[in-house]
C-alpha positions as a printed Julia matrix, in Angstrom:
70×3 Matrix{Float64}:
   0.0    0.0     0.0
   1.32   3.41   -0.96
   1.57   6.39    1.37
  -0.52   9.52    0.88
   2.57  11.36   -0.38
   3.23   8.66   -2.99
  -0.41   8.76   -4.13
  -0.33  12.55   -4.45
   2.85  12.27   -6.5
   1.17   9.69   -8.75
  -1.87  11.95   -9.12
   0.4   14.81  -10.22
   2.09  12.54  -12.79
  -1.31  11.3   -14.0
  -2.59  14.85  -14.51
   0.54  15.72  -16.51
   0.16  12.64  -18.75
  -3.51  13.21  -19.52
  -3.01  16.88  -20.32
  -2.56  16.08  -24.02
  -5.08  13.25  -24.28
  -8.52  13.71  -25.8
 -10.85  13.58  -22.82
 -13.46  16.07  -21.61
 -11.96  19.03  -19.8
 -13.99  18.35  -16.66
 -12.49  14.82  -16.5
  -8.86  16.01  -16.48
  -8.75  16.61  -12.72
  -7.49  13.62  -10.73
 -10.58  13.0    -8.59
 -11.59   9.43   -7.85
 -14.74   9.64  -10.0
 -12.68  10.99  -12.91
 -10.09   8.25  -12.46
 -12.85   5.63  -12.61
 -14.23   7.32  -15.74
 -10.77   7.35  -17.35
 -10.19   3.7   -16.52
 -13.49   2.76  -18.2
 -13.52   5.26  -21.1
 -10.04   6.69  -21.57
  -9.06   4.2   -24.25
 -11.46   5.82  -26.72
  -9.4    8.09  -29.04
  -6.36   7.71  -26.75
  -5.09   4.14  -26.68
  -2.45   4.87  -29.32
  -1.48   8.32  -28.03
   1.76   9.06  -26.24
   1.26   8.93  -22.49
  -1.84   6.73  -22.48
  -0.09   3.58  -21.28
   1.59   5.44  -18.43
  -1.57   7.28  -17.45
  -3.73   4.14  -17.34
  -1.12   2.32  -15.25
  -0.97   5.22  -12.77
  -4.77   5.44  -12.76
  -5.11   1.75  -11.88
  -2.44   2.04   -9.17
  -4.23   4.96   -7.51
  -7.63   3.26   -7.7
  -6.27  -0.03   -6.35
  -4.77   1.78   -3.37
  -7.93   3.84   -2.84
 -10.18   0.79   -2.68
  -7.77  -1.06   -0.37
  -8.06   1.78    2.17
 -11.87   1.7     2.34
Protein backbone atom coordinates (compact mmCIF):
# COMPACT_ATOMS: atom_id res chain seq x y z
CA UNK A 1 0.00 0.00 0.00
CA UNK A 2 1.32 3.41 -0.96
CA UNK A 3 1.57 6.39 1.37
CA UNK A 4 -0.52 9.52 0.88
CA UNK A 5 2.57 11.36 -0.38
CA UNK A 6 3.23 8.66 -2.99
CA UNK A 7 -0.41 8.76 -4.13
CA UNK A 8 -0.33 12.55 -4.45
CA UNK A 9 2.85 12.27 -6.50
CA UNK A 10 1.17 9.69 -8.75
CA UNK A 11 -1.87 11.95 -9.12
CA UNK A 12 0.40 14.81 -10.22
CA UNK A 13 2.09 12.54 -12.79
CA UNK A 14 -1.31 11.30 -14.00
CA UNK A 15 -2.59 14.85 -14.51
CA UNK A 16 0.54 15.72 -16.51
CA UNK A 17 0.16 12.64 -18.75
CA UNK A 18 -3.51 13.21 -19.52
CA UNK A 19 -3.01 16.88 -20.32
CA UNK A 20 -2.56 16.08 -24.02
CA UNK A 21 -5.08 13.25 -24.28
CA UNK A 22 -8.52 13.71 -25.80
CA UNK A 23 -10.85 13.58 -22.82
CA UNK A 24 -13.46 16.07 -21.61
CA UNK A 25 -11.96 19.03 -19.80
CA UNK A 26 -13.99 18.35 -16.66
CA UNK A 27 -12.49 14.82 -16.50
CA UNK A 28 -8.86 16.01 -16.48
CA UNK A 29 -8.75 16.61 -12.72
CA UNK A 30 -7.49 13.62 -10.73
CA UNK A 31 -10.58 13.00 -8.59
CA UNK A 32 -11.59 9.43 -7.85
CA UNK A 33 -14.74 9.64 -10.00
CA UNK A 34 -12.68 10.99 -12.91
CA UNK A 35 -10.09 8.25 -12.46
CA UNK A 36 -12.85 5.63 -12.61
CA UNK A 37 -14.23 7.32 -15.74
CA UNK A 38 -10.77 7.35 -17.35
CA UNK A 39 -10.19 3.70 -16.52
CA UNK A 40 -13.49 2.76 -18.20
CA UNK A 41 -13.52 5.26 -21.10
CA UNK A 42 -10.04 6.69 -21.57
CA UNK A 43 -9.06 4.20 -24.25
CA UNK A 44 -11.46 5.82 -26.72
CA UNK A 45 -9.40 8.09 -29.04
CA UNK A 46 -6.36 7.71 -26.75
CA UNK A 47 -5.09 4.14 -26.68
CA UNK A 48 -2.45 4.87 -29.32
CA UNK A 49 -1.48 8.32 -28.03
CA UNK A 50 1.76 9.06 -26.24
CA UNK A 51 1.26 8.93 -22.49
CA UNK A 52 -1.84 6.73 -22.48
CA UNK A 53 -0.09 3.58 -21.28
CA UNK A 54 1.59 5.44 -18.43
CA UNK A 55 -1.57 7.28 -17.45
CA UNK A 56 -3.73 4.14 -17.34
CA UNK A 57 -1.12 2.32 -15.25
CA UNK A 58 -0.97 5.22 -12.77
CA UNK A 59 -4.77 5.44 -12.76
CA UNK A 60 -5.11 1.75 -11.88
CA UNK A 61 -2.44 2.04 -9.17
CA UNK A 62 -4.23 4.96 -7.51
CA UNK A 63 -7.63 3.26 -7.70
CA UNK A 64 -6.27 -0.03 -6.35
CA UNK A 65 -4.77 1.78 -3.37
CA UNK A 66 -7.93 3.84 -2.84
CA UNK A 67 -10.18 0.79 -2.68
CA UNK A 68 -7.77 -1.06 -0.37
CA UNK A 69 -8.06 1.78 2.17
CA UNK A 70 -11.87 1.70 2.34
